C-alpha positions as CSV (number, residue, x, y, z in Angstrom):
1,M,-24.0,-146.0,-119.1
2,G,-25.4,-145.6,-122.5
3,E,-26.2,-142.7,-124.9
4,D,-29.9,-143.0,-124.1
5,R,-29.7,-142.1,-120.4
6,P,-27.5,-140.2,-118.0
7,L,-24.9,-141.7,-115.7
8,L,-26.7,-142.6,-112.4
9,V,-24.8,-142.9,-109.1
10,V,-25.9,-143.1,-105.5
11,G,-24.2,-143.2,-102.2
12,G,-24.4,-143.1,-98.5
13,P,-24.2,-145.2,-95.4
14,R,-27.4,-147.2,-96.2
15,F,-26.3,-148.2,-99.7
16,D,-24.3,-151.4,-100.5
17,P,-22.3,-151.4,-103.7
18,A,-23.8,-154.8,-104.5
19,M,-27.2,-153.0,-104.8
20,A,-26.3,-151.2,-108.1
21,R,-28.1,-153.6,-110.4
22,E,-31.2,-153.9,-108.1
23,L,-31.4,-150.1,-108.0
24,G,-30.9,-149.6,-111.7
25,V,-27.9,-147.3,-111.3
26,D,-24.4,-147.4,-112.7
27,K,-22.5,-147.2,-109.4
28,V,-23.2,-147.3,-105.7
29,F,-20.7,-145.7,-103.3
30,G,-21.1,-147.2,-99.9
31,R,-19.8,-146.3,-96.4
32,G,-16.2,-145.2,-96.3
33,T,-16.0,-144.1,-99.9
34,T,-13.8,-141.0,-100.2
35,P,-14.6,-138.0,-102.4
36,G,-11.5,-138.8,-104.4
37,E,-12.8,-142.2,-105.3
38,V,-16.1,-140.7,-106.4
39,A,-14.3,-138.1,-108.5
40,S,-12.0,-140.7,-110.1
41,Y,-15.0,-142.9,-111.0
42,L,-16.8,-139.9,-112.6
43,V,-13.8,-138.9,-114.6
44,S,-13.3,-142.4,-115.9
45,A,-17.0,-142.9,-116.7
46,L,-17.6,-139.6,-118.4
47,I,-14.4,-139.1,-120.4
48,P,-14.0,-141.5,-123.2
49,E,-10.8,-143.5,-123.5
50,E,-8.4,-142.5,-126.3
51,V,-8.0,-145.2,-128.9
52,P,-4.4,-145.5,-130.2
53,A,-4.1,-144.6,-133.8
């Protein structure tokens, strides 16, 4: 994800996580992904890590 474009994610039973690069997305959630896994990824991708002072 960069500053020039939004975070792009896709998911569903027909998507394979290995397809992310081919599809031009940041993350693919395949069959069996839980809502918690999606939420955890979104939080980690959207909230910048704190850098120790």
